[in-house]
N, C-alpha and C positions, 0 to 999 in steps of 0.2 A: 871547447866546439866550435867550429870554424861556422859562421854564415849561410848557408844555401845560400843558392846562386837565384835568383828570382825568374819566375815560368810565368810570364803573361801572355796572355791571346786579346787579339783584339779583335773581334766578331762584325762584319759591317753585311747587313744583308745587299743583294743587288736590285738597286732601282727597284727599292722597297714597295710605294703605294702604284707605281703603273705595274711590279710582277704581280702586286692581288689583282689589279685589275684585271689584267690580260689571264690571270690564274682564273678569276670568279665570271666572266665573259668569254667564251673559245674564241667569239669571233674576232676578239684583239687582239688572239696570237700571232705575232709576227707583222705584228703594223704599225706603224710611228705613233705614241701615244702620248699624251700632256694629260697629267692631272690637274687641273685647275679651271678659270674659267676664261673661254673667247670674249675676250669683250675689251674695250677700252680701257682701263685702269687695271687688267686683269693679269696674274701674273701665275708662271709655270711652277708649281709646288714638287712637280718630280716628273721625270723623262723616262720614257722605256729606252733601252739599246738601241731601239730601231730605229728612235727618233735623234738620240744622242749620234748617228752617225751625220747628220745634215745640222748640227750643230747645235740642237737644241740643249739648254740647260736649268737644272732649276734656278728661280729665282729670278729668270730672263720673262723681259715682259711679252704679256701672250701674243700681241701684235705681233712681235721680232720673229718669234716662232711661227709662228703662220707662215709669215714670210720667206723664212727659212726651210722650212717644209710645209705646200701645200696640200698637202696629202695626213697631215697631223689629226689624230681625231683627241680631241679633247673630253675629257672624263671628269666630272664634279668628283672632288674629296667625299671619302666614304671613314671621316676618322673614329665611329665606332670600328670597323670592320678593320682598320689597320691597330687598334688598340687590344681587339680580342685576337688578332696573330703575334701581337707582339709578347703578351701573355705565354700563349703559347712556346714561343722563342726563350722566352726570362726562366719557363718550367723549364727547360732543355739544360739551359745554363746553372742551374741551380742542383742539380743533380753532382755537378763536378766541385761546387766550390760554393760558397756563402759572400767570397769576397766579389761581387759585381758591380760595376759601376755602369750603370745605364748612360748612354749621350744622350739617347734619342730614340725612339718606339723601334729603331734597328739598329740601333748599333751601341757594344757595350765594350766594355774593358772585365774580362777574368783575370782573378791571377790563383794561379793552381800550383801552388809553390808547397801547398801542402794541399790536394786534392781531397774531396769526400771517397773519390774513387780511384784504386789504385789503376795505373796504365802503364804501358813501359815506358811513355814519351810524354811529355808536352805535344808535340806532334800527333802523338797515337788519340791524345785528349780529341784537339782539335779537329781531326779528322771524324773521330766519333760524334763530336756534337754539330758538325755539317750535313754528316750523311740521318741524323735524330732528327734535325731541323728541314731537312728535305721529307722525312718520311712523315712528320707532321703535320706539314705544311704544304709539301707541294715546291717548295721556295728555295732556292738556292742561294748562299751566303758564302763570302769570302772572308778566310782568315789569317789572321799575321801572327809568329808565335818570335818570342826574343824576350831578352832579360829587361825589357823597361821597356813603358807605355809608349814614348816614342818611337820608337823601331818595332815596336809590335803594331803598330798602325800605318807606317811607312810598306810595311812587309804586307800588309791586308791588302793594301792599292797596287801592290807591286805584278799581282796576278788576278787582277778581277776583269770579267766576272766569274763566280766560281773556281777560285783558285783557294791555293795556300801555297804559302810562303814563310820559309826559313830563317831568321837571323842566327846564326848560334853566339854565346858569347865568344869574345874576340875580335868577331867579325864587323861589328857597327862602325865603328869607325871606316873602314875600309868602305863599306855599301854606303856611305854617307856622303863620303867623299865627290863622286860625281856626278850627284844628285842636284839639278837647279833651286838654287832656296826659297823658290816660287811654290815648290813641291811639299815643303815642310810642314807640318800642321805646329802652328804656333806662329806663322808666319806671314800674315797678311799678304794681300797684293800691294797696300800703301810702302809697309815694311819693306817687304821684297825689294819693290823699286827705290825704294831709299838703300839699299844694301848693296842694288846695282850700280848708282848713282856713285858709291865710295867705291867699286871694282871688285863687291863681294856678290858673285855669283853663281859659285859653287860650292857644297860642303867644304871642300879645299880651302875655296877663298874664306870662308868663313871662319875655319879651324885656323888659317895663315894670320888674322886679324888679332891683335892683341885687344886682352880686357877690357884695358883702361882708355882705348880708343873706340870698343862698343860702347862701353859705359859713356865716352861723350857724346854720342848721338845718340842710345839706344834708353839711359837711365839702366832702372831695374830691371828690363828684360835681358839685359846685356849677361847675367851671369846663364839665364837657361841656354842662350844662342851660341855662347860658349861651350855649353855643357855638349850640348845636343853634334854640337860639328866635330864632336869627339867619343859619340854615341853614348852621353853618359845620359840618365834621366831620372833623377831619384826621387820623380812624385810618387807616391803609395795611389793603388788602387782603391777610392776613396767609396765603401758603400754607402749608398743612401745619400750620400752627397748633397746638403741645402745647396740649391743654386740661387744667387742674388741678387741677380741683372738678366734679362732678353733682350737684346738688341741686333740691328742689322745697321750696317751704315755702306757706301760705297766711295768708291773717286773716283769721279768720271773721264772718260778717256777726252770729252773737250769742255772746260770751265761752262760753268752755266751762267750766265747773265739776266735772265726775264723773272717774272713772278711767275708766269705761266709754268715755264719750267721746272722753278724750283716748287711750285704747289703739286706738283705733276711725279717730280720725282719723289715727295714727299709721300704722298701717295700710295708710293709701290715701297716704299719704305715699310709703310704702316700694316700694309697685306702683307709685309713679308713677316712683318717681328708676328702678329696676330695667327697667322700659320702655324708659325714656329711656337707659341701660346696653347694655340688647340693641337698642335703634338703632342703637348708635352702636362695637358689639362692646369695651366696654371692662369694666372693673369695677375695684376699688378696695380698699385694706389698711387705711383709717382711717372709719368711719362718727362723724358728728358731729350731736347734736341742739341746736337751736336754740328755743327758747322764749321768750315776750315776753308778759307779765302786760298785765294792763287796764291798771298803771299805767304801762305805756309802759318796766318795770322788765325786765332783761333777762339773758338768762345763757344757756351753751353747755356743753355734754359733748360729751367725747369717746371712745373707743375702738380703740385700733388693735392688727391682728391680724398675725400671726407670716404666715398668708397670706390672698390676696385673697378677699371675700366671694363665695362660687361660685353662690349663687342668692336667689330672691325672699324666701325665709322664712326663709334667716339672715340677712340685711337686716332685715326686720319685727324676729328675735327682738332683734337689739342694739341698733336703735332705741329696743325696749321696756324690753331691760336697762338702757340709759342714762337711760329715765325714769321708771323702778320707784323710785328712790331719794327723789326728787322728788313722791313721792305720801306721805302724803293733801295737797291743795293747800293750799297758806295765802292763795293768790286766785286767783279766775277767770284763766284764759289766753286771750288774742286771737289770738296769732300761733304757728305749729308748722313745722317746716322740718327736713329730713332733707337731708341730703347725703355723699357720699361724695368723699373725696380719696386721695391715694395712687396716681393711677390705674395702669392695666395693662393691656396687651391681652392675650387667650387666649395666646396663641404666648408670651408673656413668664413666663407662671405657669409652663406646661410646662415654659421654659427655668431659669425660680428653682427647679422641683423637681426639674429632674435634678443643677443645681449642686450643690442640698444634699446629694445622693449621692454626690457625689467625696469623696474621702480628704483 
């Protein structure tokens, strides 16, 4: 009996945090909204579509966002509200499949190859999921339907916001061919620039590059890149997949030269990591600094703690302590990264504390 073609749906809520705020406060509807704090080292956690028209994006420093959009309304994050809405959304998912891989509070893969509720097609299920989410929460979701995770995510981005797009079997390679490699999930800005420097700008360019050349430049990731250029991605939808690390890094448009520039950038990255931790209700025991110089030499420094990091300030302080021994700089810095490993959930923190008190 032949193996059935996988049917994967990628659901991505539209401007989730900002949309929840606009839903709960009618005065914000139609206005450019940023979820975050408007302060010197504040960072935009999410932006409404009205704000995005001005170039405001998540992870952007709040002061830059304000310059781009003087009418921008900043709203403090309400993670309890976002988690409550996320629970409603995931309850909708669970009607159709038990194979759900959450990527965040507002995004998930659903494997409906063998759905719990029979419907005419994967597209029909995706439409029903979107309609149920809107009925339950008043919020819109975009959906992508395809035969693997990579294509399903590309498809959900294709008709945002409040859209649905399907990439059927046999059409993946053709769909990928004209797209810029920088739009591919799994290819970050730094890797996209490296590919561009090698003459790889589109999916078609990536497909034309021999595997041995990709391995020479990109190591173990080459096999994944080789596959997605052909519309191939065999990764399964992993329900309850444990996360091993959480981090953020950025490559700067202009190299950093001074201590103050580095400390400010490090604080911004730590803030982004902590925001991501709050979204997922986790923290970690090991902080790692990643630094890449302008000549592409790279180093990492880590520190582990007996107790998990408790708040954003502690994470920032740990990251800066890792940076301090490297100062003054011997050469400019083009990339910085901060990550947390040894991840735990809040309940585990308390359990560990109680165990430590036992004789």
